[in-house]
N, CA, C and O atoms as CSV, one atom per row, in Angstrom:
chain,resi,resn,atom,element,x,y,z
A,1,MET,N,N,136.358,180.878,112.872
A,1,MET,CA,C,136.671,179.560,112.270
A,1,MET,C,C,135.887,179.509,111.007
A,1,MET,O,O,134.688,179.788,110.997
A,2,SER,N,N,136.559,179.148,109.917
A,2,SER,CA,C,135.887,179.022,108.578
A,2,SER,C,C,135.156,177.759,108.371
A,2,SER,O,O,135.714,176.695,108.639
A,3,ASP,N,N,133.929,177.791,107.908
A,3,ASP,CA,C,133.160,176.708,107.672
A,3,ASP,C,C,133.679,175.855,106.553
A,3,ASP,O,O,133.462,174.643,106.571
A,4,GLN,N,N,134.311,176.386,105.640
A,4,GLN,CA,C,134.809,175.584,104.486
A,4,GLN,C,C,136.136,174.828,104.850
A,4,GLN,O,O,136.433,173.737,104.362
A,5,GLY,N,N,136.879,175.493,105.725
A,5,GLY,CA,C,138.144,174.871,106.029
A,5,GLY,C,C,138.053,173.483,106.715
A,5,GLY,O,O,138.903,172.638,106.433
A,6,GLY,N,N,137.020,173.192,107.641
A,6,GLY,CA,C,136.781,172.053,108.296
A,6,GLY,C,C,136.249,170.994,107.329
A,6,GLY,O,O,136.658,169.840,107.457
A,7,ARG,N,N,135.370,171.298,106.373
A,7,ARG,CA,C,134.841,170.393,105.522
A,7,ARG,C,C,135.904,169.973,104.317
A,7,ARG,O,O,135.950,168.827,103.872
A,8,GLY,N,N,136.699,170.986,103.878
A,8,GLY,CA,C,137.660,170.625,102.859
A,8,GLY,C,C,138.697,169.688,103.338
A,8,GLY,O,O,139.189,168.871,102.559
A,9,ASP,N,N,139.052,169.759,104.563
A,9,ASP,CA,C,140.122,168.825,105.154
A,9,ASP,C,C,139.498,167.378,105.341
A,9,ASP,O,O,140.228,166.387,105.334
A,10,MET,N,N,138.293,167.298,105.489
A,10,MET,CA,C,137.669,165.887,105.623
A,10,MET,C,C,137.973,165.069,104.478
A,10,MET,O,O,138.161,163.873,104.699
A,11,TRP,N,N,138.059,165.513,103.237
A,11,TRP,CA,C,138.253,164.707,102.019
A,11,TRP,C,C,139.596,164.200,102.017
A,11,TRP,O,O,139.877,163.226,101.319
A,12,LEU,N,N,140.505,164.810,102.782
A,12,LEU,CA,C,141.906,164.267,102.976
A,12,LEU,C,C,141.981,162.953,103.579
A,12,LEU,O,O,142.907,162.190,103.304
A,13,PHE,N,N,141.022,162.636,104.415
A,13,PHE,CA,C,141.044,161.457,105.161
A,13,PHE,C,C,140.505,160.285,104.397
A,13,PHE,O,O,140.753,159.136,104.763
A,14,LEU,N,N,139.763,160.553,103.329
A,14,LEU,CA,C,139.284,159.386,102.515
A,14,LEU,C,C,140.317,159.045,101.418
A,14,LEU,O,O,141.013,159.893,100.858
A,15,SER,N,N,140.346,157.789,101.179
A,15,SER,CA,C,141.405,157.367,100.189
A,15,SER,C,C,140.943,157.680,98.793
A,15,SER,O,O,139.762,157.942,98.565
A,16,ARG,N,N,141.868,157.654,97.856
A,16,ARG,CA,C,141.541,157.907,96.493
A,16,ARG,C,C,140.465,156.986,95.968
A,16,ARG,O,O,139.491,157.408,95.345
A,17,ARG,N,N,140.669,155.756,96.231
A,17,ARG,CA,C,139.874,154.718,95.824
A,17,ARG,C,C,138.354,154.967,96.313
A,17,ARG,O,O,137.413,154.833,95.531
A,18,LEU,N,N,138.201,155.303,97.533
A,18,LEU,CA,C,136.983,155.525,98.113
A,18,LEU,C,C,136.288,156.774,97.571
A,18,LEU,O,O,135.077,156.790,97.352
A,19,ARG,N,N,137.067,157.785,97.369
A,19,ARG,CA,C,136.417,159.058,96.731
A,19,ARG,C,C,136.015,158.728,95.321
A,19,ARG,O,O,135.000,159.295,94.916
A,20,MET,N,N,136.660,157.879,94.476
A,20,MET,CA,C,136.244,157.501,93.211
A,20,MET,C,C,135.103,156.573,93.305
A,20,MET,O,O,134.289,156.614,92.383
A,21,TRP,N,N,134.917,155.761,94.249
A,21,TRP,CA,C,133.790,154.881,94.373
A,21,TRP,C,C,132.586,155.721,94.760
A,21,TRP,O,O,131.488,155.424,94.289
A,22,LEU,N,N,132.716,156.736,95.576
A,22,LEU,CA,C,131.627,157.608,95.968
A,22,LEU,C,C,131.122,158.313,94.764
A,22,LEU,O,O,129.913,158.382,94.543
A,23,LEU,N,N,132.041,158.857,93.950
A,23,LEU,CA,C,131.755,159.539,92.731
A,23,LEU,C,C,130.892,158.631,91.808
A,23,LEU,O,O,129.826,159.034,91.342
A,24,LEU,N,N,131.360,157.468,91.577
A,24,LEU,CA,C,130.725,156.482,90.627
A,24,LEU,C,C,129.427,155.837,91.182
A,24,LEU,O,O,128.530,155.446,90.435
A,25,ALA,N,N,129.379,155.750,92.484
A,25,ALA,CA,C,128.207,155.105,93.091
A,25,ALA,C,C,127.113,156.061,93.394
A,25,ALA,O,O,125.962,155.626,93.406
A,26,ILE,N,N,127.350,157.362,93.651
A,26,ILE,CA,C,126.393,158.343,94.021
A,26,ILE,C,C,126.238,159.368,92.985
A,26,ILE,O,O,125.125,159.626,92.528
A,27,GLY,N,N,127.314,159.970,92.588
A,27,GLY,CA,C,127.366,161.118,91.689
A,27,GLY,C,C,126.947,160.815,90.308
A,27,GLY,O,O,126.258,161.635,89.701
A,28,LEU,N,N,127.307,159.699,89.760
A,28,LEU,CA,C,127.014,159.359,88.302
A,28,LEU,C,C,125.578,158.991,88.199
A,28,LEU,O,O,124.920,159.510,87.297
A,29,PRO,N,N,124.967,158.081,89.091
A,29,PRO,CA,C,123.556,157.843,88.904
A,29,PRO,C,C,122.598,159.111,89.103
A,29,PRO,O,O,121.567,159.296,88.456
A,30,LEU,N,N,123.098,159.950,90.094
A,30,LEU,CA,C,122.320,161.292,90.187
A,30,LEU,C,C,122.392,162.145,89.055
A,30,LEU,O,O,121.387,162.724,88.644
A,31,ALA,N,N,123.623,162.278,88.463
A,31,ALA,CA,C,123.785,163.041,87.239
A,31,ALA,C,C,123.038,162.582,86.056
A,31,ALA,O,O,122.525,163.332,85.226
A,32,ARG,N,N,123.014,161.252,86.037
A,32,ARG,CA,C,122.340,160.632,84.870
A,32,ARG,C,C,120.725,160.812,84.962
A,32,ARG,O,O,120.005,161.001,83.981
A,33,ALA,N,N,120.309,160.727,86.229
A,33,ALA,CA,C,118.835,161.005,86.529
A,33,ALA,C,C,118.491,162.403,86.092
A,33,ALA,O,O,117.515,162.607,85.369
A,34,VAL,N,N,119.302,163.402,86.533
A,34,VAL,CA,C,119.010,164.769,86.224
A,34,VAL,C,C,119.099,165.070,84.696
A,34,VAL,O,O,118.230,165.733,84.131
A,35,VAL,N,N,120.043,164.623,84.135
A,35,VAL,CA,C,120.262,164.877,82.641
A,35,VAL,C,C,119.039,164.143,81.881
A,35,VAL,O,O,118.461,164.726,80.964
A,36,HIS,N,N,118.699,162.967,82.253
A,36,HIS,CA,C,117.679,162.268,81.661
A,36,HIS,C,C,116.215,163.078,81.756
A,36,HIS,O,O,115.463,163.232,80.794
A,37,ARG,N,N,115.995,163.506,82.957
A,37,ARG,CA,C,114.759,164.316,83.167
A,37,ARG,C,C,114.811,165.609,82.345
A,37,ARG,O,O,113.796,166.039,81.798
A,38,LEU,N,N,116.026,166.245,82.256
A,38,LEU,CA,C,116.016,167.406,81.429
A,38,LEU,C,C,115.905,167.087,79.971
A,38,LEU,O,O,115.275,167.838,79.226
A,39,ALA,N,N,116.463,166.053,79.553
A,39,ALA,CA,C,116.337,165.563,78.103
A,39,ALA,C,C,114.950,165.253,77.679
A,39,ALA,O,O,114.510,165.565,76.572
A,40,VAL,N,N,114.253,164.607,78.628
A,40,VAL,CA,C,112.846,164.332,78.362
A,40,VAL,C,C,111.911,165.627,78.236
A,40,VAL,O,O,111.057,165.827,77.372
A,41,ALA,N,N,112.250,166.402,79.229
A,41,ALA,CA,C,111.403,167.784,79.233
A,41,ALA,C,C,111.674,168.627,77.993
A,41,ALA,O,O,110.773,169.199,77.379
A,42,ALA,N,N,112.947,168.674,77.661
A,42,ALA,CA,C,113.333,169.470,76.444
A,42,ALA,C,C,112.779,168.826,75.169
A,42,ALA,O,O,112.301,169.536,74.284
A,43,ALA,N,N,112.836,167.519,75.063
A,43,ALA,CA,C,112.308,166.830,73.902
A,43,ALA,C,C,110.796,166.965,73.828
A,43,ALA,O,O,110.267,166.967,72.716
A,44,SER,N,N,110.066,167.078,74.920
A,44,SER,CA,C,108.628,167.162,74.905
A,44,SER,C,C,108.168,168.534,74.474
A,44,SER,O,O,107.049,168.725,73.998
A,45,ARG,N,N,109.130,169.551,74.667
A,45,ARG,CA,C,108.789,170.930,74.285
A,45,ARG,C,C,108.979,171.075,72.772
A,45,ARG,O,O,108.091,171.517,72.042
A,46,ASN,N,N,110.175,170.682,72.341
A,46,ASN,CA,C,110.552,170.920,70.944
A,46,ASN,C,C,111.691,169.923,70.667
A,46,ASN,O,O,112.834,170.195,71.034
A,47,PRO,N,N,111.395,168.732,70.004
A,47,PRO,CA,C,112.461,167.682,69.869
A,47,PRO,C,C,113.623,168.193,68.858
A,47,PRO,O,O,114.759,167.728,68.948
A,48,GLN,N,N,113.308,169.102,67.962
A,48,GLN,CA,C,114.263,169.517,67.013
A,48,GLN,C,C,115.272,170.625,67.477
A,48,GLN,O,O,116.210,170.983,66.765
A,49,ALA,N,N,115.018,171.137,68.708
A,49,ALA,CA,C,115.775,172.283,69.211
A,49,ALA,C,C,117.189,171.754,69.631
A,49,ALA,O,O,117.337,170.582,69.977
A,50,ARG,N,N,118.173,172.608,69.593
A,50,ARG,CA,C,119.507,172.250,69.873
A,50,ARG,C,C,119.663,171.767,71.401
A,50,ARG,O,O,120.343,170.773,71.655
A,51,PRO,N,N,119.036,172.475,72.376
A,51,PRO,CA,C,119.245,171.861,73.670
A,51,PRO,C,C,118.639,170.425,73.798
A,51,PRO,O,O,119.243,169.582,74.461
A,52,ALA,N,N,117.542,170.149,73.222
A,52,ALA,CA,C,116.993,168.788,73.193
A,52,ALA,C,C,118.000,167.793,72.703
A,52,ALA,O,O,118.202,166.748,73.322
A,53,ARG,N,N,118.597,168.083,71.662
A,53,ARG,CA,C,119.544,167.209,71.022
A,53,ARG,C,C,120.728,166.970,71.840
A,53,ARG,O,O,121.154,165.830,72.024
A,54,VAL,N,N,121.312,168.088,72.374
A,54,VAL,CA,C,122.547,168.001,73.128
A,54,VAL,C,C,122.146,167.257,74.462
A,54,VAL,O,O,122.964,166.454,74.912
A,55,LEU,N,N,121.005,167.447,75.103
A,55,LEU,CA,C,120.754,166.759,76.247
A,55,LEU,C,C,120.443,165.380,75.917
A,55,LEU,O,O,120.779,164.535,76.747
A,56,GLY,N,N,119.871,165.005,74.869
A,56,GLY,CA,C,119.727,163.606,74.465
A,56,GLY,C,C,120.940,162.952,74.301
A,56,GLY,O,O,121.104,161.822,74.760
A,57,SER,N,N,121.887,163.602,73.639
A,57,SER,CA,C,123.153,162.758,73.460
A,57,SER,C,C,123.998,162.669,74.675
A,57,SER,O,O,124.788,161.740,74.841
A,58,ALA,N,N,123.822,163.695,75.578
A,58,ALA,CA,C,124.453,163.596,76.953
A,58,ALA,C,C,123.837,162.453,77.718
A,58,ALA,O,O,124.546,161.683,78.366
A,59,ASP,N,N,122.462,162.325,77.648
A,59,ASP,CA,C,121.867,161.258,78.280
A,59,ASP,C,C,122.284,159.950,77.740
A,59,ASP,O,O,122.508,159.064,78.566
A,60,SER,N,N,122.423,159.688,76.493
A,60,SER,CA,C,122.960,158.562,75.868
A,60,SER,C,C,124.384,158.150,76.266
A,60,SER,O,O,124.726,156.989,76.488
A,61,ALA,N,N,125.117,159.152,76.326
A,61,ALA,CA,C,126.569,159.005,76.725
A,61,ALA,C,C,126.644,158.589,78.163
A,61,ALA,O,O,127.425,157.698,78.498
A,62,LEU,N,N,125.895,159.172,78.996
A,62,LEU,CA,C,125.949,158.730,80.542
A,62,LEU,C,C,125.330,157.312,80.650
A,62,LEU,O,O,125.812,156.511,81.450
A,63,THR,N,N,124.333,156.998,79.909
A,63,THR,CA,C,123.780,155.725,79.945
A,63,THR,C,C,124.765,154.578,79.576
A,63,THR,O,O,124.868,153.529,80.212
A,64,ARG,N,N,125.509,154.930,78.412
A,64,ARG,CA,C,126.541,154.004,77.852
A,64,ARG,C,C,127.600,153.763,78.948
A,64,ARG,O,O,128.014,152.636,79.218
A,65,PHE,N,N,128.019,154.906,79.570
A,65,PHE,CA,C,129.131,154.872,80.545
A,65,PHE,C,C,128.679,154.121,81.827
A,65,PHE,O,O,129.465,153.379,82.415
A,66,THR,N,N,127.480,154.307,82.230
A,66,THR,CA,C,126.908,153.583,83.427
A,66,THR,C,C,126.837,152.139,83.113
A,66,THR,O,O,127.283,151.319,83.916
A,67,GLU,N,N,126.305,151.780,81.995
A,67,GLU,CA,C,126.153,150.331,81.633
A,67,GLU,C,C,127.544,149.773,81.537
A,67,GLU,O,O,127.724,148.644,81.992
A,68,ARG,N,N,128.506,150.398,81.022
A,68,ARG,CA,C,129.923,149.802,80.830
A,68,ARG,C,C,130.561,149.498,82.181
A,68,ARG,O,O,131.173,148.452,82.395
A,69,THR,N,N,130.365,150.587,83.195
A,69,THR,CA,C,130.885,150.291,84.423
A,69,THR,C,C,130.160,149.238,85.229
A,69,THR,O,O,130.737,148.571,86.088
A,70,ARG,N,N,128.888,149.105,84.933
A,70,ARG,CA,C,128.165,147.994,85.532
A,70,ARG,C,C,128.551,146.655,85.120
A,70,ARG,O,O,128.660,145.746,85.943
A,71,ARG,N,N,128.787,146.480,83.736
A,71,ARG,CA,C,129.367,145.240,83.245
A,71,ARG,C,C,130.758,144.907,83.779
A,71,ARG,O,O,131.091,143.749,84.028
A,72,ARG,N,N,131.528,145.922,83.941
A,72,ARG,CA,C,132.968,145.663,84.444
A,72,ARG,C,C,132.863,145.245,85.921
A,72,ARG,O,O,133.673,144.413,86.330
A,73,SER,N,N,131.941,145.745,86.755
A,73,SER,CA,C,131.870,145.310,88.054
A,73,SER,C,C,131.284,143.907,88.188
A,73,SER,O,O,131.657,143.189,89.116
A,74,ARG,N,N,130.405,143.497,87.321
A,74,ARG,CA,C,129.864,142.202,87.345
A,74,ARG,C,C,130.950,141.120,86.948
A,74,ARG,O,O,130.916,140.007,87.472
A,75,LYS,N,N,131.820,141.429,86.106
A,75,LYS,CA,C,132.940,140.431,85.811
A,75,LYS,C,C,133.853,140.144,86.869
A,75,LYS,O,O,134.423,139.054,86.917
A,76,ARG,N,N,134.046,141.078,87.758
A,76,ARG,CA,C,134.921,140.840,88.888
A,76,ARG,C,C,134.398,140.035,89.863
A,76,ARG,O,O,135.060,139.770,90.866
């Protein structure tokens, strides 16, 4: 019995809305935290290096997206 076959079928039982909520509620803040830590670490080593700038802009984009989704959820 394949281990992946049982777990892959589990997602079929979750509705599309629930999967999206899980992604936004758990995945997005986790990704934001990881990217922020990487951006801070890269900026402390060499702020002018390309990876530091790219991670900084990715951090800003994730922060804007998170704040936008938070504002939308408060309006409802």
